[in-house]
C-alpha positions in Angstrom: 68.1 -95.0 114.1 65.5 -93.5 115.5 65.2 -90.7 112.6 65.1 -94.0 110.1 62.4 -95.5 112.0 60.3 -93.5 111.8 60.9 -92.8 108.3 60.4 -96.6 107.3 57.6 -96.3 109.4 55.8 -94.0 107.8 56.6 -95.1 104.4 55.1 -98.6 105.9 52.3 -96.3 106.2 52.2 -94.6 103.6 52.0 -97.7 101.2 49.1 -99.3 103.5 46.7 -95.9 103.1 47.5 -95.7 98.9 46.8 -99.6 98.8 43.5 -99.1 101.0 42.7 -95.7 99.3 43.2 -96.7 96.0 43.1 -100.5 95.4 40.6 -102.0 97.9 37.7 -100.2 97.1 37.5 -102.4 93.9 37.5 -105.6 96.4 34.8 -103.7 98.9 32.5 -106.3 100.6 29.5 -104.9 101.8 30.6 -101.5 101.1 34.3 -102.3 104.3 37.5 -102.7 102.7 41.0 -104.0 105.0 42.7 -101.5 107.2 46.2 -102.1 106.2 47.1 -99.0 108.2 45.6 -100.9 111.0 47.2 -104.0 110.0 51.0 -102.1 110.0 50.5 -100.7 113.9 49.3 -104.0 115.2 52.9 -105.0 113.6 55.1 -102.4 115.3 53.2 -103.1 118.6 54.1 -106.8 118.0 57.9 -105.7 117.2 58.1 -102.2 118.9 56.1 -102.1 121.8 53.1 -100.0 122.8 54.8 -96.3 123.3 56.0 -96.8 119.6 52.8 -98.4 118.4 50.5 -95.9 120.1 52.7 -92.7 118.3 52.5 -94.4 114.6 48.6 -95.2 115.6 48.1 -92.0 115.7 49.5 -90.2 112.6 48.5 -93.4 110.4 45.0 -92.7 111.9 45.9 -88.6 111.0 46.5 -89.8 107.4 43.4 -92.2 107.0 41.3 -89.4 108.4 42.3 -87.3 106.0 42.9 -89.5 103.2 40.2 -88.9 100.2 37.0 -90.2 100.4 37.4 -88.9 104.3 33.2 -88.8 104.9 33.4 -88.1 108.9 34.9 -86.2 111.3 39.8 -86.1 111.5 40.1 -87.7 114.4 38.4 -90.5 114.7 40.4 -93.3 113.2 43.3 -91.6 115.1 41.5 -92.6 118.8 40.7 -95.5 117.5 44.2 -96.5 116.0 46.7 -95.0 119.6 43.9 -97.5 121.5 44.6 -100.2 118.8 48.7 -99.7 119.2 48.2 -99.8 123.1 46.1 -102.6 123.3 48.8 -104.6 120.4 51.7 -103.4 122.8 50.4 -104.9 125.8 49.0 -108.3 124.1 53.0 -108.7 122.8 54.0 -111.4 124.7 57.8 -111.6 126.1 58.4 -115.1 123.3 57.5 -115.5 120.3 53.9 -115.4 119.4 52.1 -118.3 117.7 50.2 -117.7 114.8 47.4 -117.8 116.9 48.5 -115.3 119.1 49.5 -113.8 116.1 45.8 -114.2 114.4 44.0 -113.4 117.9 45.9 -110.1 118.8 44.9 -109.0 114.9 41.2 -110.2 115.5 40.9 -108.4 118.9 42.6 -105.1 117.8 40.3 -105.0 114.9 37.2 -106.2 117.0 38.2 -102.7 119.3 39.6 -100.1 117.1 36.6 -100.5 114.8 34.2 -100.3 117.4 36.2 -97.4 118.5 35.7 -95.7 115.5 32.0 -97.0 115.1 31.4 -95.8 118.6 33.3 -92.0 118.2 30.7 -91.5 115.1 27.7 -92.3 117.1 29.1 -90.1 119.8 29.5 -87.2 117.7 26.5 -87.9 115.0 28.9 -88.2 112.3 27.1 -91.3 111.8 23.6 -92.1 110.0 24.2 -95.9 110.4 22.3 -97.5 113.7 23.9 -99.5 116.1 22.6 -103.0 114.4 24.3 -101.7 111.1 27.6 -100.8 112.7 28.4 -104.3 114.1 28.1 -105.6 110.5 30.8 -103.9 109.3 32.7 -104.6 112.8 32.2 -108.6 112.2 33.3 -107.5 107.8 36.3 -105.6 109.2 37.5 -108.4 111.7 36.9 -110.7 109.2 39.1 -108.9 106.3 41.6 -107.6 108.2 42.6 -111.7 109.9 42.0 -112.6 106.5 45.2 -110.2 105.1 46.7 -110.8 108.7 49.0 -114.0 106.8 49.9 -111.6 104.2 50.8 -108.2 105.9 52.1 -108.5 109.2 55.0 -110.7 108.6 56.1 -108.5 106.3 55.9 -105.2 108.6 57.5 -107.5 111.3 60.5 -108.4 109.3 61.0 -104.9 108.5 61.1 -103.5 111.7 63.3 -106.5 113.0 65.8 -106.2 110.2 66.1 -102.2 111.0 66.7 -102.9 114.7 67.1 -106.9 115.8 68.7 -105.4 118.5 65.7 -103.8 120.2 63.5 -105.6 118.6 61.6 -107.6 121.2 62.6 -111.6 121.2 61.6 -112.6 118.0 
C-alpha cells in the first residue's frame, strides 16, 4: 500500500500545485495566493504523522520551487514545507482534533512555513523586500491558508484516512 499512498499523495500535491499556480493568481490579495501545497502537507501530517508529512513536504516544496513562475532560488519552499511537515506532525494529538485545533495548527504552520521561506530569502539575498513588507506577506498568507482550511483539509484528511484506515491516526 506504500506505493499507492505515495501516488495518491503525489496526485494531491500535483492538483494543489496546479490550482495554486494557475487559478489562484487571479484572486491574489496584495500578490499573495493561498498555499494549497502547505495545506496538503498539514493534512497529511494530521493523518499520517511527522515522517510522512516531512517527505511529502520536501517533494511538494521541490515541485513548488520549480513550478513557473518560480522567481526565487530553488530549495526555499522545500525547506519550508519540510519544517511545516515536522511542526504539523508534532502538534497532532492522539485523538480527533477539534476544528479549533486544526485551524490553530494550520495558522501556526502557515506562519512558520512562510516565515522560513521569507527568512531564507533574506539570508540568501534572494528578495528585494524589506522585513516590514515580508511581515505583511506572512500575515496575508496565514489569513489565506486559514480561510481555505475548511475547504481543503477535510478532503485531504478523508483521502488519507480512506486510503489506509488501519494506519491512519485515531479519528
